[in-house]
LUMGURO-911513 format. One record per residue (C-alpha): residue in three letters; x, y, z. Coordinates in nm, 4 decimals. Example, Ala and Ser with C-alpha at 12.3 -4.5 7.8 and 13.67 -1.06 7.14 Angstrom:
# LUMGURO-911513
<rec residu="ALA" px="1.2300" py="-0.4500" pz="0.7800"/>
<rec residu="SER" px="1.3670" py="-0.1060" pz="0.7140"/>
END
This chain:
# LUMGURO-911513
<rec residu="MET" px="-4.7960" py="-2.4074" pz="5.5854"/>
<rec residu="LYS" px="-4.4538" py="-2.2961" pz="5.4788"/>
<rec residu="ILE" px="-4.5054" py="-2.4293" pz="5.1245"/>
<rec residu="TYR" px="-4.8323" py="-2.2439" pz="5.0983"/>
<rec residu="ASP" px="-4.6731" py="-1.9230" pz="5.2233"/>
<rec residu="LYS" px="-4.3791" py="-1.9587" pz="4.9839"/>
<rec residu="THR" px="-4.6127" py="-2.0110" pz="4.6896"/>
<rec residu="ILE" px="-4.8313" py="-1.7167" pz="4.7798"/>
<rec residu="TYR" px="-4.5261" py="-1.4981" pz="4.8437"/>
<rec residu="LYS" px="-4.3721" py="-1.5979" pz="4.5092"/>
<rec residu="GLN" px="-4.6959" py="-1.5234" pz="4.3222"/>
<rec residu="SER" px="-4.7323" py="-1.1939" pz="4.5066"/>
<rec residu="GLU" px="-4.3791" py="-1.0907" pz="4.4084"/>
<rec residu="ASN" px="-4.4411" py="-1.1928" pz="4.0459"/>
<rec residu="ILE" px="-4.7621" py="-0.9865" pz="4.0380"/>
<rec residu="LYS" px="-4.5831" py="-0.6867" pz="4.1926"/>
<rec residu="THR" px="-4.3041" py="-0.7161" pz="3.9369"/>
<rec residu="ALA" px="-4.5549" py="-0.7388" pz="3.6517"/>
<rec residu="ILE" px="-4.7515" py="-0.4379" pz="3.7778"/>
<rec residu="ILE" px="-4.4341" py="-0.2310" pz="3.8195"/>
<rec residu="THR" px="-4.3148" py="-0.3292" pz="3.4702"/>
<rec residu="ILE" px="-4.6502" py="-0.2431" pz="3.3115"/>
<rec residu="THR" px="-4.6668" py="0.0868" pz="3.5025"/>
<rec residu="ILE" px="-4.3167" py="0.1851" pz="3.3924"/>
<rec residu="PHE" px="-4.3979" py="0.0912" pz="3.0322"/>
<rec residu="ILE" px="-4.7189" py="0.2968" pz="3.0337"/>
<rec residu="LEU" px="-4.5447" py="0.5981" pz="3.1902"/>
<rec residu="GLY" px="-4.2615" py="0.5754" pz="2.9359"/>
<rec residu="PHE" px="-4.5055" py="0.5419" pz="2.6489"/>
<rec residu="VAL" px="-4.7139" py="0.8415" pz="2.7599"/>
<rec residu="THR" px="-4.4019" py="1.0509" pz="2.8195"/>
<rec residu="GLY" px="-4.2605" py="0.9597" pz="2.4796"/>
<rec residu="PHE" px="-4.5898" py="1.0354" pz="2.3112"/>
<rec residu="LEU" px="-4.6117" py="1.3786" pz="2.4748"/>
<rec residu="VAL" px="-4.2507" py="1.4646" pz="2.3921"/>
<rec residu="VAL" px="-4.2854" py="1.3616" pz="2.0274"/>
<rec residu="ASN" px="-4.6137" py="1.5490" pz="1.9989"/>
<rec residu="GLU" px="-4.4570" py="1.8652" pz="2.1428"/>
<rec residu="GLN" px="-4.1552" py="1.8327" pz="1.9142"/>
<rec residu="LEU" px="-4.3835" py="1.8000" pz="1.6112"/>
<rec residu="LYS" px="-4.5703" py="2.1139" pz="1.7181"/>
<rec residu="ILE" px="-4.2419" py="2.3039" pz="1.7442"/>
<rec residu="GLU" px="-4.1267" py="2.1815" pz="1.4026"/>
<rec residu="ASN" px="-4.4642" py="2.2696" pz="1.2531"/>
<rec residu="THR" px="-4.4419" py="2.6215" pz="1.3953"/>
<rec residu="GLU" px="-4.0902" py="2.6638" pz="1.2552"/>
<rec residu="LEU" px="-4.2021" py="2.5404" pz="0.9131"/>
<rec residu="GLN" px="-4.4940" py="2.7824" pz="0.9163"/>
<rec residu="LYS" px="-4.2570" py="3.0697" pz="0.9972"/>
<rec residu="GLN" px="-4.0239" py="2.9665" pz="0.7142"/>
<rec residu="ASN" px="-4.3194" py="2.9385" pz="0.4777"/>
<rec residu="GLN" px="-4.4412" py="3.2848" pz="0.5779"/>
<rec residu="GLU" px="-4.0941" py="3.4319" pz="0.5192"/>
<rec residu="LYS" px="-4.0769" py="3.2675" pz="0.1773"/>
<rec residu="GLN" px="-4.4226" py="3.4000" pz="0.0888"/>
<rec residu="GLU" px="-4.3133" py="3.7517" pz="0.1876"/>
<rec residu="HIS" px="-3.9999" py="3.7153" pz="-0.0242"/>
<rec residu="ILE" px="-4.2118" py="3.5972" pz="-0.3199"/>
<rec residu="VAL" px="-4.4372" py="3.9024" pz="-0.2829"/>
<rec residu="GLU" px="-4.1321" py="4.1296" pz="-0.2826"/>
<rec residu="LEU" px="-3.9965" py="3.9596" pz="-0.5949"/>
<rec residu="GLU" px="-4.3341" py="3.9916" pz="-0.7679"/>
<rec residu="LYS" px="-4.3343" py="4.3663" pz="-0.6922"/>
<rec residu="LYS" px="-3.9851" py="4.3981" pz="-0.8407"/>
<rec residu="VAL" px="-4.0953" py="4.2067" pz="-1.1504"/>
<rec residu="GLU" px="-4.3958" py="4.4356" pz="-1.1911"/>
<rec residu="GLU" px="-4.1752" py="4.7441" pz="-1.1573"/>
<rec residu="GLN" px="-3.9336" py="4.6078" pz="-1.4164"/>
<rec residu="GLN" px="-4.2227" py="4.5245" pz="-1.6490"/>
<rec residu="VAL" px="-4.3521" py="4.8826" pz="-1.6216"/>
<rec residu="LYS" px="-4.0051" py="5.0135" pz="-1.7090"/>
<rec residu="ILE" px="-3.9825" py="4.7745" pz="-2.0049"/>
<rec residu="ASN" px="-4.3235" py="4.8862" pz="-2.1291"/>
<rec residu="GLU" px="-4.2238" py="5.2528" pz="-2.1000"/>
<rec residu="GLN" px="-3.9007" py="5.1868" pz="-2.2886"/>
<rec residu="TYR" px="-4.0933" py="4.9983" pz="-2.5553"/>
<rec residu="VAL" px="-4.3234" py="5.2978" pz="-2.6046"/>
<rec residu="GLU" px="-4.0231" py="5.5296" pz="-2.6296"/>
<rec residu="LEU" px="-3.8516" py="5.2984" pz="-2.8804"/>
<rec residu="ASP" px="-4.1682" py="5.2750" pz="-3.0851"/>
<rec residu="SER" px="-4.1982" py="5.6543" pz="-3.0871"/>
<rec residu="LEU" px="-3.8342" py="5.6816" pz="-3.1906"/>
<rec residu="ARG" px="-3.8910" py="5.4347" pz="-3.4764"/>
<rec residu="GLU" px="-4.1858" py="5.6378" pz="-3.5981"/>
<rec residu="SER" px="-3.9823" py="5.9575" pz="-3.5747"/>
<rec residu="VAL" px="-3.6985" py="5.8020" pz="-3.7725"/>
<rec residu="TYR" px="-3.9416" py="5.6688" pz="-4.0320"/>
<rec residu="ILE" px="-4.1125" py="6.0072" pz="-4.0699"/>
<rec residu="TYR" px="-3.7756" py="6.1802" pz="-4.0894"/>
<rec residu="GLN" px="-3.6606" py="5.9376" pz="-4.3597"/>
<rec residu="MET" px="-3.9808" py="5.9832" pz="-4.5605"/>
<rec residu="TYR" px="-4.0315" py="6.3579" pz="-4.5293"/>
<rec residu="GLY" px="-3.7123" py="6.4974" pz="-4.3870"/>
<rec residu="LYS" px="-3.4960" py="6.4820" pz="-4.6940"/>
END
């Protein structure tokens, strides 16, 4: 009877050890998965904020470019008018 009890006890301990090991592995895996998933969400949110800030900066730069283009166009019209005035003065002013 003692041999039978030792064998059953040994198998029981091996099964307990295996179940504990598998349980710890599964808990660690699930915990790691959740932590990585949460970290990726945080990084994604930060990247979206950075992207939004860059888009706002691009819009501001585009407005500045448009303002500068309007000024350039106005100056071009003034220069063209000045050229015509000089040409008319040279032709008829003397």
